[in-house]
C-alpha positions as CSV (number, residue, x, y, z in Angstrom):
1,M,-46.9,-9.7,-16.8
2,A,-44.2,-7.3,-18.0
3,R,-46.4,-4.3,-16.9
4,N,-46.5,-5.7,-13.3
5,L,-42.7,-6.2,-13.2
6,Y,-42.0,-2.6,-14.1
7,A,-44.9,-1.0,-12.3
8,A,-42.6,0.4,-9.6
9,A,-40.1,1.7,-12.2
10,E,-43.0,3.5,-13.9
11,R,-43.9,5.1,-10.6
12,P,-40.6,6.3,-9.1
13,H,-42.3,7.9,-6.2
14,A,-43.5,4.4,-5.0
15,L,-39.9,3.5,-3.9
16,A,-38.8,7.0,-3.0
17,G,-38.4,6.3,0.7
18,L,-36.7,3.0,0.3
19,P,-33.1,4.3,0.5
20,G,-33.8,6.1,3.7
21,V,-35.3,3.0,5.3
22,A,-32.4,0.9,4.1
23,L,-29.8,3.3,5.5
24,T,-31.7,3.5,8.8
25,L,-31.7,-0.3,9.0
26,L,-28.0,-0.4,8.3
27,R,-27.3,2.2,10.9
28,V,-29.3,0.4,13.6
29,F,-27.9,-3.0,12.8
30,A,-24.3,-1.9,12.6
31,A,-24.7,0.0,15.9
32,L,-26.2,-3.1,17.6
33,L,-23.3,-5.2,16.4
34,V,-20.7,-2.8,17.8
35,M,-22.7,-2.5,21.0
36,Q,-22.4,-6.3,21.5
37,H,-18.6,-6.0,21.3
38,G,-18.7,-3.2,23.8
39,A,-20.9,-5.2,26.2
40,Q,-18.5,-8.1,25.8
41,K,-15.6,-5.9,27.0
42,V,-17.4,-3.9,29.6
43,F,-19.8,-6.4,31.2
44,G,-18.2,-9.7,30.2
45,L,-21.3,-10.8,28.2
46,F,-21.2,-13.0,25.1
47,G,-18.3,-15.1,26.4
48,G,-16.5,-12.1,28.0
49,F,-13.3,-10.4,27.1
50,G,-11.0,-12.8,25.3
51,G,-13.4,-15.7,26.0
52,T,-12.7,-15.6,29.7
53,G,-16.3,-14.8,30.7
54,R,-15.0,-11.7,32.5
55,P,-14.9,-8.0,31.5
56,A,-11.8,-6.3,30.4
57,P,-10.1,-4.0,33.0
58,L,-12.1,-0.8,32.8
59,L,-9.2,1.7,32.4
60,S,-7.3,-0.6,30.0
61,Q,-7.2,0.0,26.2
62,H,-9.8,-2.7,25.7
63,G,-12.0,-1.4,28.6
64,I,-12.0,2.1,27.1
65,A,-12.7,0.7,23.6
66,G,-15.6,-1.2,25.1
67,M,-17.1,1.9,26.7
68,V,-16.7,3.8,23.4
69,E,-18.4,0.9,21.5
70,L,-21.2,0.6,24.0
71,A,-22.1,4.3,24.4
72,G,-21.3,5.1,20.7
73,G,-23.3,2.2,19.5
74,L,-26.3,3.2,21.6
75,L,-26.2,6.8,20.3
76,V,-25.8,5.8,16.7
77,A,-28.6,3.2,17.0
78,F,-31.0,5.9,18.1
79,G,-29.5,8.4,15.6
80,L,-28.4,10.9,18.1
81,F,-25.3,12.9,17.3
82,T,-24.8,10.5,14.4
83,R,-22.0,12.3,12.5
84,P,-19.5,12.9,15.3
85,V,-20.2,9.6,17.1
86,A,-19.9,7.6,13.9
87,L,-16.6,9.3,13.1
88,I,-15.3,8.3,16.6
89,L,-16.5,4.7,16.1
90,S,-15.0,4.5,12.6
91,G,-11.6,5.7,14.0
92,E,-11.8,3.3,17.0
93,L,-12.5,0.4,14.7
94,A,-9.7,1.4,12.3
95,V,-7.3,1.5,15.3
96,A,-8.6,-1.9,16.4
97,Y,-8.0,-3.3,12.9
98,F,-4.4,-2.0,12.7
99,L,-3.5,-3.0,16.3
100,R,-5.2,-6.4,16.4
101,H,-5.7,-7.7,12.9
102,A,-3.1,-6.1,10.6
103,P,-0.1,-7.7,12.3
104,G,-1.6,-11.1,11.2
105,G,-1.2,-10.3,7.5
106,F,-1.9,-7.8,4.8
107,S,-5.4,-8.9,3.7
108,P,-8.4,-8.7,6.0
109,L,-9.3,-12.2,4.7
110,E,-6.0,-13.5,5.8
111,N,-5.9,-11.8,9.3
112,G,-9.6,-12.2,10.3
113,G,-10.3,-8.5,10.3
114,E,-13.1,-8.4,7.7
115,P,-15.9,-7.5,10.2
116,T,-13.8,-4.8,11.9
117,A,-12.7,-3.2,8.6
118,L,-16.2,-3.3,7.2
119,L,-17.8,-1.8,10.3
120,S,-15.1,0.9,10.2
121,F,-16.2,1.9,6.7
122,V,-19.9,1.6,7.5
123,F,-19.5,4.1,10.4
124,L,-17.3,6.3,8.1
125,L,-20.3,6.4,5.7
126,F,-22.6,7.6,8.5
127,A,-20.0,10.1,9.6
128,A,-20.1,11.5,6.0
129,F,-23.8,11.1,5.4
130,G,-25.1,12.1,8.8
131,R,-28.6,11.5,9.9
132,T,-31.0,9.1,8.3
133,P,-34.7,9.9,7.9
134,Y,-35.7,7.8,10.9
135,S,-33.5,9.1,13.7
136,I,-33.5,11.5,16.7
137,D,-31.3,13.8,14.7
138,A,-33.9,14.1,12.0
139,R,-36.6,14.9,14.5
140,R,-34.4,17.5,16.2
141,T,-34.0,19.4,13.0
142,G,-37.6,19.0,12.2
143,R,-37.3,17.3,8.9
144,R,-36.5,13.9,7.4
145,R,-34.0,13.7,4.6
146,R,-34.1,10.8,2.1
């Protein structure tokens, strides 16, 4: 029985691609989440902006944030221009945290900003890390990095 439990540890190459798959899944899922927030602001989906069922005014601060979230989320989901777009999304989410949530208290738990803060750091990770093995960026450079 012990041999079966440690079989993968004895063959490190058996799990060699797992970090790349996990990072790809995180990249896609985080991008889809931020796209939903963009769709909420731009198209009035998912209850609309502020729960009104309507979109935010397009050239308002929230409308521009929605366009950034929607377009940036789409690019990151496909892994196209991952580094610069993830950096923009990370910054946009950081600004959203400090403008919307931080005035409600110091702690993200206290001010309801946990998702915003976490997504900001997830996109900062992708800005630093760059492409994942399963992305358009990886195909464009002709290789997949694990």
